N, C-alpha and C positions, 0 to 999 in steps of 0.2 A: 546385918551382913557382917561376916567375919573378915574384918579389914586386914587381918594378918595373913590371908590366903589369896594368892594371885595365880591366875591361869593365863599363860602366854599363848597367843595364836598368831601365826604368820599368814600373810596374804601376798604371795610373790607375783604381783601383777603390775605390768606397765602398759596395759592395753588402753588405759585412759589418758596416757601422757603423750606429748609430742616428741619426747626424747627417750630413747631406750635406756634401760639400766636399773630403774628403781625396783624392778622385780627381784633384784639381788639384795635389796635393803634388809629384809628380815634376817638373812644369813649374816650380813655385815654387822647388824646390831647384836645378834647372838654371839658372834666371834669376839665382839667387844666386851664380853663377859657380863651380859645383862643378868642372867640367872644368878650367877655368883654374887654380883653386887647387891641384888635384891635380898638374897639370903643373908648377906652380911648385915642388912638392915633389920633382920629378924623375921622376914616373911617366909612362909611356907610356899614354895614355888613349884608349879607343874607346867611343863611345856607340852602343849597339845599338838605340836607340829604345825604343818601348813594346810590351809584350805586349798583344794584343787582349783587350778586356774588354767584355762585354755592358753596355748602358746600362739603368739601372733603368726609364726611361720606356718601354722597348720590351718589358718582361717583367713578369709578376706576381710578387709576393713569395712565393708558394707556402707551404710549411710554416711554421706560426707558431713552431715551436721550432728552426728552422734555415733562416732566410729566405735565399732566392736560392742555395740549396745547389748545384743543378746548374751554375749559371753561375759560381759561385766555384770549384768543383772544376775546371771546364774551364779557367779562367784560371790556376789554380795548377798544373795539369798542364802547360800550355804553359810557364809560368815554370820549372818543375822541369827541363824538357828544355833550356831556354836555359842555366840555371845549370850543368847537367851538361856541356853543350858548352863553356862558358867554361872550366871546370876542365880539360876534356879538352885544351884549347888552352893549358894551363899559365898561365892568367890568373886574377886574383882577381875574383870576382863582387861587384859593389856594386849592390844592388837598392833602388830607390826606390819606396816606397808612397805613396799607397794606405793602406787600413786594414790592421790587423795580421794579418788572415786570409791575406795574401799570404805570410807567413812559412812557411805550410805548403808552399808551392811552393819557396821558396828552400832551406829545410832539406831537403826531400825530394830535390832535385837534388844538393845537396852530399853528403848521406848516401849516396845511391845510388852516386855516383862513388867514394867511398872504400870503401864496403862491397864493391864489386867487386874491390878490391885487398886485401881481407881486413883493412881498417882501419875505425875508427869515429871519429866526431867528438864533441866536446863542445859545450855551448851555454851562453852567458851571455845571459840575457833581462833587459834593462834596461827596467823598466816600472813604472808605478804599479799596474798590475793583474796578477793571476796569469794571466789568460787560460786558465784551466783548467776552464771550464764544459764540459758536454756538452749535447746536446739534452734530456737528462733533468733537468738541473739549472738550465739557463739561465732567468733571469727575464725576458729580453728577446727571445730568439730570434736575437740578433745573433751571427754567426759570428766576428766579430773578438774575441769573448770566449772562443773555443774552440781557437785554434791550438796553444798549448803542450800542452794535453791531448792533442790529436790526434797530435802528433809523438812523444809518449812512449807512445802506444798506448791512450789512454783515449777511449772514445766508439764510435760505430758504424763499421762497416767502410768506409763511403763516405769517412769522414774519415781513419781510421787507415791505410787501404790506398791512399792517394793515389798515383797513378802506377803502380799494380799491384804495389807492393812491400809484402809483408806484414810485420807486426811493427813495433815501435817504430823510428823513424828515429834516435832518440837514447836511450841508456840513461839513465833518470832519475837514476842516481847520478852522471852527468856533466853535470847541469843545475844552474845557479845562477840564481836570480831576484834582481835587485838593484834596490832602491828601492820595494819593495812597500808599499802603504798602502791599497789598496781591494780588498776581496775579498767576493764575494757570499756569502750565508748558506750555501747548499748547496754552493757551490764550495769553501768552506773545508775540507770533508771530503775532496774530491778532492786538494787540496794536501797535507793532512796524511798521507794514505795513499799518496801517489804515489812517495815516495822522492827527490823533488827537494829541493834546499836553498834555502830562502828567506831572504833578507836584507831585513828590513823597514826602514822609515825609523828605527824605534827602534834597530835594530842599528847603523845608520850613525851615529845621534846618539851612541850609547854608545861604539862602538868606533872610529869614524872610517872614512872611505872607504878609506884605505890598507889597513887591516887587513881590511876586508870584501873588497876586490878581490884582495888576496893570496890569500885563501881561495877566492874564486870562480874565479880563474884556476887554482889548484891542482885544484879539483874538476873543472872542465871539461877540464883538460889531462891528468888522471890516466889514463894508458893509452890516450890518443887520439892521432890524427894531428895534431890541432889544434882550433881553436875557431871556431864560427860565433857572431857577435854579432848579436843582434836588438835594435835600438835604437828604442824608442818614445819620441817626444819628450815624451809626457805624464809620463815619469819626472821631468822637470825641473819645478820649481815654476812655476805659471802666471804669476807675476810676471816671470819670465825668458822663458817660452815660452807666450805667450797663445794662439797659433793652433794648437791641437791638437784632435784628435777628441773626447777625453773628459778635460777638465782636472780635476785633483784637487789641492787646496791642500796645502801642507806637503811639497813635493817636493825633489829635489836642487837644490843651489845651482849657480850657473854654474861655480864652481871644482870642486865635487865631481864634476860631470858630466865636465868636462875631465880631471880626474885619473883617473877610471875608464877613459876611452878612452886616455889616455896610457899607463896601465899595461898595457892590452891591447897597445898597440904595442910597449912595452918587452919584453913576453913573447915576441915574435916567433912567436906561435902562431896568429895570425889566418889563417883559411882563406877566409872569406867573411863578408859583412856585409849586413844590410838596415837601412833607416832608414824609419820609418813614422809615419803619423798626423799629418803636417803638414797643417793646414787653412787655406789662404789666405783663405777666406771670412770667418773670424773673427780673422784675424791683423792686425797693425799694421805696414803698410808692408813686408811680407815679412820681418819681424823673426825669426820662428820658423824660416823656411827658411834664413835667413842663419846662425842659430844651429846648425841641423842641419849646414850645411857646415863650420862651425868644429869641431864635435864629430867629424865624419867625418875631417877633416884630422888632428885629434889622434889618432884611432884608427889612422891610417895613417902616423904618424911625425912630425908637425909638433912641433917643440920651441920653447920660449921662446928658448933660446940654441943 
């Protein structure tokens, strides 16, 4: 893969979230000069625009335990095909959300591309939340709380077989969650039985981010072609990142988040990345989107010296 070539695609969707506004995340991140910053790092950058997404005002919320499911699946299917084509052209996909349900599309596209070559991918999920609910366990019906469950094969066929590809998109033994601190009561059982490795904020407090990321990269990279990183800005403490879909206090510090992404870059295992849940409606002068750009640059090789 030509790692100096990046293709950006936006997914302006908030259908999976309980709070409106993250559909404006892709625009906010672009306004924070993402493309120019990546070019300054030496990348050839193309922006493919946005995937088409239905608007909430034009549709009904339908099922209470999986709201806007058909529309979310349609958008994620379109995204998976775009990500597949980006990889087919030997470029690195950088996907801008949108709520975290968009990761079903980005991961499905990356997984399908490498599975067709007899390879598999690993996953590092940087998030305050496990996102491992299913329609049977969700307390809210919001699908942005379900994408990690779906890509490891938990949940109904509509979610787990997105894009017509049966079976898990990622083997749970190659999945690491980093920054976990908010898990729903029934969701906790899904996490425990799933086989994924979870690094909570207590693990980071006790071990330090370097130790945690060393292990996360080893887990996601063990026997895989490389790693997809799914970065939810709510992993970072709200004092640093106020404009996120579902803020939870007690999160990663500014430097902890940078170190996590810097270590991904150092590993040279990054295959694809998404950045989600930036909500300009509740942000402060686009501060969180600017932070997202900083973290993405660290994940793509920016160094202090």
